[in-house]
N, C-alpha and C positions, 0 to 999 in steps of 0.2 A: 503493499499499500504506500509506503513512503516514497518508493521508486515511482510510482504512478503519479503521485501528488506532484513530485519533482518534474516529471515529464510534462504534466498539464501545465504547470507554472511556466515551464520553459517555452511551451508552445505559445501561451498568451503573450509572453514577451517577444518571441520570435516573430509572431504575426504583426505585432505593433511596429516592429522595425522594418518589416517587409510586407507592406500591404499589396494585396493582389490587384493588379490592373491589367487591362487589355486595350489594344489599340482599337479593335473593333469586334463585335460579336459575329457568330456565325448567321449567314442568312439562308442556310439550307433548310428547307422545309422539314419539320421534325420526323415525320414519318416516312419520308422518301429517302432511301440511301443514294449516295453519290460517292462510292468508295473507289479506292485506287489500289492497283496490283503492281508489284515490282518485279521484274524478271532480270536476269543477267546473261547466262550462257543457255544455249539450246543444243540438245543432242551430243553433249560432251561430257562423257561418263567419267572423265579425270577428276571432275570438280562437282561431286554430288551436292555440296553445301550451296553452290550457286547455279547449278545446272537444272534444267527441266527437259524431260524427254520430249521428243516430237508427239509421241502418242499422248502424253499429259497435256501438252499445250493444245493440240487439237480437241481433246475432250473438254478442256477448259472453255474454249471458244464456243463449242457447240452447246455446252451446258448454259452459258450466258445468253446465247442466242435463243434457246428454248424457253428461257425465263423472261424474255422480252426485255432485256436490258439494252439501253441506248449506249452504244460505244462512243466516247467522246475523248478528246485530247485534253491534256491539262491547261492548254491555253483557253480552250472553250470552257472548262470547268472554272477556272479563275475569273474569267471575263463574265460568266454568267452562273454564279453559285446557287441559284434558286431554281433549278430545273423542276419542273413539275411531273417528270417521269424519272423513274429510276435510272440511273446512268452507272456505267463502270469505266475507268480509265486504265488502259493497258500502259505501263511505263516499262522501259528498258534502260538499264544503266551500263555504261562502259563502251558500247558500240563495238562489241565483238563481231567477227566474221560470221559466227554461227547464226546471230540474228538475221543477217541477210540471206543465209543459205537456207535456213529452216523455218523460221517463224515469219519472216516477211511474206513468203509465198502463201502462207495460211491466211494471213491478214488480207493480202490481195484477193485471194480467192473469195473470201467472205465479205470484201468491200469495207473493211475496217482500217481505221488509222490507229496510231499510237503515239507515244512521246518517248524520244530517244535522248538520254542524257549523255553528252560527249566529252571526254577528256582529250584536250587537243594535241598533247605530246605523243599519243599513240597512234594517231591517224597514220594509215599506211604501213604500220607494222605487221609482222607476220600473222597475227591472230585478230587484227582489228580492221575495220573499214577504211577505205581509202576515200578520197574526196570526191571521185567519180561515182562511187557507190552512194555516197552520202547525198550528192546531188540528184541521184536517181530516186532515193528515198524522199527527199524534199519535194521533188516534182510529183510524186505520188500524193503527197499529203502528210508524210510523217512530220510530226512537231518536234523539231531538233532543239535542244536547249543545253545550258552549260553545266559541266561537271568538273570544273577546274582545268588547269593545264596539265599538271603532273600527277593528280589523284593522290594528294598527300593526306596525312591525319591532321586536318585543319587545326584542331585544339592544341597541337604542339607547335604550331607557328605563332610568330609575332603578328600583331594586326597589320603591320606593314607587308610581311611576306604573303599573308592572306590576300590583301588588296592586289599584291602583284600577280598572284595566281589568277585573279579575275580579270584584271586589265590585259594581260597577255592573251588568255583564252578568248576573251570577247573580240579582241582584234583579229585574231586568227581566223575565228568563225566568221566574222564580218568580212574579212578580205577573201575568204573562199566560198562563202555560201551567200554572201550580199545581204546579210540582216544581223541585227544585234539581238542575242537572246534575252528574254525578259523573265525566265524562270530559271531556278538553280536547284540541283540536288546534291547533298553533302556526300562526299565519298565516305563510304563505310556507314553512312547515316550519322556521322559524328559532328556535333555542332558545339559552339560555345558563345559566350556572350560577345566576344570580340569578332567572332565569325558572322554573327547575326548583324552587328553593327555594320559590317562591310556589305552584306547582302542587301541590306536596306537602302544602300546607296545605288545599287546597280540593278535590282530585281523587284519584281512586283510580288514574288512570293518564293518560298524556298521549301524543300522537302526532305524528310529523313528516311530512314529504313526501319522505323518502328511500327509495329502493328497498331491499327486503331481506325475508327471511323473518321472519314474526312470531315474537318471542321475548320472555319477560319478564326477560331478563338486565338490561335497562335500562328499567323500566316507565314511566319519565317521558320516554323518547324512542323510542317504538315505531315501527318502519319501516312504510310503506304504499307500494305500487307505484303511482306516478303513471301515469295513462291519459289520452291525449289523441289528437287526429287523427294526429299523427306517430308515436306510440307506442300504437297502438290496434289492431294487427294480431291475428289469432287466435293467432299465434305467440307474441306478447308476453303475451296472456292465458294461454296454456298454460304458458309459463315462470313468469310471476308466480303463478299458482294452485298450482303444484307444487313449488316449490323447498322445501328444508328449512332449519331453523335449526342453527347450531353450538350445541353444549351450553353453552359459555361463550364470551364475547368481551370484550375491553376495548381501549380505544385511549388513547393519550397524545399531545398533550394532551387532557385530558378536557373541558374547557370548550369548548362548541361556538362560543364567540365569539373570534375572533382578531384581533389588531390588525394592520392591513396594513402598518405601518411596522416590525413585528417581523421581517418577511421569513421567516416560519415555513417551513422546508423539511424539518425531520426529525420523523418520527412513529414510534410504536411500536404495533403491533397484536398483541394477545396472544390466542391461540386455546386456550391451556391444553391443547393437544394438538400432536402433530407436524404443523406447517404446510407440510410440503415439497410437498404437492400444491394448496396454496392460491395463488392468483393475485390481486393486487390492482391495480385500475385506478383511476386519479385524474383527475379533471377539474375545471375551473372554467369561468368564462363565456367564457374564450378557447379552450376546447376541452381535449383530453387533455394531460396533463403526464406526460412521461417521468420514470422514476425508478429509482434503484438500490435493489434489494431484497436484503437479506441475512437468513438465518435464524440465530437464536440461541436455542436450546432450544425453546420454545414460541411465541416471538415472531417476527414479521417486522419488521425495522428498514428503514424507508423514508426515503430522502432524495430529495427532488424536485429535478429538473434547474433548476427556476426556482421562485421563490416565487409563491404564488397571487395573483391580481388581487382587487380588491374584488368581493363578491357571494358566491355559494355555492360552497363547495369540497366535493366530494363523492368518498367512498372507496366502492368496490365490490369486495368480496373474494368469490371463488367457489372451490369445490372440487367436482370430479366424481368421485363414489365411491359407487356403488350409489344414485344420485340426485344431484341438484345442490343444493349447500349455499350459501347467499347471506347475507353480512354487508354490511350497508350503514350509512354515517354521513355526516352533513353538518355542516360548519362554516359560520359565517357571518363573512365577512371584511370588516372596515370600518375 
């Protein structure tokens, strides 16, 4: 009991120092899903954690078609986040050759577009697309956007180096494809306060690689559902495409970059509504992390049983109430 009292008093003090605020709230109609899937490689069994088999991808597309999803690009979604019809956005990171060889023909066959995030330093290398292929994709209607120049771990860079990555890649894309990207995806899904400051200067929105329903509560760290061989079942696609977003959410610490020596075990997730039906699951590279979770007004106070290890720390919070609501967040611990 003394430990709990201390934790509660700590949270009250913590919230007073770091009030939750948002640039703007989501405009997505509550009961209509507008979610995003992220792929990397196709038909490349060497990398099961980032690969999707061609049979899986074909089955994903056919399932979504059968359920009457409208396929849109991220440009369309960000420009009009209030679709009155359920939508799905297919996104692909890194511009591997396997996308052009295996996934692109399936998209063309079904008259579907997608959003491709491009790291410019790899263009033309042995396993990546060249500029002629990228122009072909562009002419078809693939939405090509920015994924840095060298695909670094952005939280490890200074703000000057982060901006350099953006300036170089924006110019290369503009010089070769004739336009300047307005959307960005973080390499490895890893962001930080410094990275977000840079992205706000150059882009309309930015995307992570953490699971969660689409929402504009945090327009510079938007969730996308990762799909791969291990997480590529039809059940996964069914869940990822249909979940709904909470109206408002916030988390503290809000900086996605955590110092491993801080042994950060205490977190606050604010849902701005009664969270009694919400359950949060936390995991890192060592697997699930047990936690003590207590509700105070509209927030869930979370204390982990152990500090996270280096790498990615993920929070997934869900609620089942006339549909499934899913909030996700990812920290980078180093």
